[in-house]
N, C-alpha and C positions, 0 to 999 in steps of 0.2 A: 295548115301547119301539121308537120310530120309526127311531133312529139308532144302532143298537149298535156299528158301527165308529166312528162320530162319537165316541159317549160315552167308548169304550175308549181312543181316541186323545187326546181332550181331557183325560182323568183323568190320562193320562201327561205331558201337556204341562203340567198344573197342578203336578205333582210335579216335573217338570223346572225350572220357573219357581222354585220353592221352594230348589231346590238351587242355583240360579243366584244367588239373593239370598244363600244361606249362603257360597256360594264368594267373593262379592264381600265379604261381612263378614270372612271369613277372610283374605283378601287385605289388607283394612285392617288387621288384626291383626298379620299377619305383616310389614307396612311398619313398622308401630311397634315390633315387636320387634327388626326389623333396625336400627332407628335407637337403640334403647336399648342393642344390644349390638354397634354398630359398631366400637367400639374393642377389643371382645374376640373378635371373631368369627373372629380366627385361631387362638385358643385352641381346640384339640378339645373341651374341656369343655362349651364353649357352643354348639358346633356343632349338636347336636339341638334346642336352642331355635329354631334359624332352619330347619334342614332338615325337621324334622316338620311344622310348620305350612304349609311350602311343599308338601310331599307330600300335605297334606290338601287343600290349595287344589287342586292339580292332579287328583287323585283325584275331588273332588267335581264340579270342572267337567267332567270326562270322562264321569261317570255322568250328569250333566245332558244332555249332548250326546246321548249314546246313547238316553237316554228321549225326548228330542226328536225324533229321527230316528223311533224306534219309533212314537211318538205321531203324528207327521205321516203317516207311512206307512199307520197304521191309519185316521185320520180321512181321508185323500184317497179312500177306497173309498166314502165317503158324501158328499164334496162336492169339486168340481174345485179350488176355491181352495186347499186344502191341498196338492195336487199341485204347484201353483206354488211353494208356500212349500217344499216337499220338494226341489224342484230347486234353489232359491236357498241351501238350506243348504250344498250342495255347492260353488256359486259362491262362498260367503263362505269356505269352508275353502280351496278352491284359491287364491283371492286371499290369504288370511292366510299359506299357505306361501310363495307367491312373494315376499310382503313379508318374511318372516323371512329368506329366503335371498338376497335382493338388498340390503335395506337402502337408505339414501340417498333421494334424490328418487324413483327408481323404486319403491322400497319403500313410501313414503309414499302413492304413487299406488295401489298395490294395497291398502294399508291402509283408503284410503278407499273402494275398491271393496268391501272387505269389511264396512265399517260401512252402506254403502248396501244391500248384499246382506241384512244383519240387519235393516234397517229393513223391506225388503221382505217378509221372512219374517214379521216381527211384522203387518204391515199386512194380509197374506193370510190370516194366521191369524185375526185379527180379523174379516175379511169372511166367512171361512168359517163363524165362529160366528155372525156376523150372519145369515148364509143360513139356519142352523139355526132361529134365533130368529124369523126372518120366517116360515118354513114352519110353526112351532109357534105363532105369534100371541103371543110373548112381547115385549111392547113395552119393558118395563124392560131387559132383556138388550139390545135393539137401542139404546136410548138409551145405555147403558152402552158399547156399541160404538163408538158415535159420540164419546163423551168420550175412550175409550181411544186412539181414532185420532188425535184433536185433541192430547192430551197427548203421545202418542208423536212426532207430526211436529213439535211445537213444541220437545219436548226435543232432538231431532235438529238441527233447524235452529238453535236457540240454541247448541247444543254446536259446531256448525260456526263459527259466528260468534266464539264465545268461543276456539276455537282459532285464528283468524285475527289477532284484536285484539293478543295478545301479540307478533306479528310486529312490530307497529309500537309497541308500549309493553311490552317485555320485562319490567320491572321488577315489573309486576302479574301475571305470568302464574299463580302460585299461586292468587290471588283466583278467577280465571276457572275455573282447573281444580276448585276447590272448589264453585262454583257449578255447573258441569257435572255435577258428581258426585251433588249434591243433586238436580238435574233429572232425571238418569238413574235415581236410585233411585226418584223419585217416579212415573217412568213404568213401572218395574218393579212397584211397588206397585199402580197402577191396572190394569196388565195382569194382574197376579196374581189381584186380585179378580173381574176380568172372567172369568178361566179358571175361577174357584171357582164362580161364578154360572152359567157356561155348563155346567159339570160337572153342578151340581143340575138344571139345566133338563133335560139330556140324560137323565139317570136318571129324569127325570118326577117329582122330589120337590118341584120348584118350578115 
């Protein structure tokens, strides 16, 4: 195996991405549950129907985050791109904390910084895998990397535009939110497949 640390790291990143998708789906289900029980939520008998799914979302997201950190930390020992991705994870966390504590316009600015940091983490992860594929001569994974970059960047750009448009046309905000969610999920899916193919490549099974 040419890149043992890279393989171990990408393997954990793959698992982290699966958990992120599960967390997103659980969050969607939780939102539906909250809507269904909105009028009964003050009743203690219905509280577990809301609290348990919310705890599941938080726990799944936490495990995914820890696995992402461990994965990037391992992979950075075989490729410098992962080192940059590792640093920007903490930039995103810091921005998210400041956004939560401040709120308002200042909070929105730091929430945007968090979104940009997340994009940079994804981009540098893709570039790190692309490096591995280049050194191993795997043109299929290299092509998939270009597709993942395009889809990820397009999803981010469209999401930003869709968050600006409702400022001028507030009544259709939910439509743009729906489109943004669909695009983000598509980007997740493409990135997940890319990680899976990279994992197989690095294990030298593909």
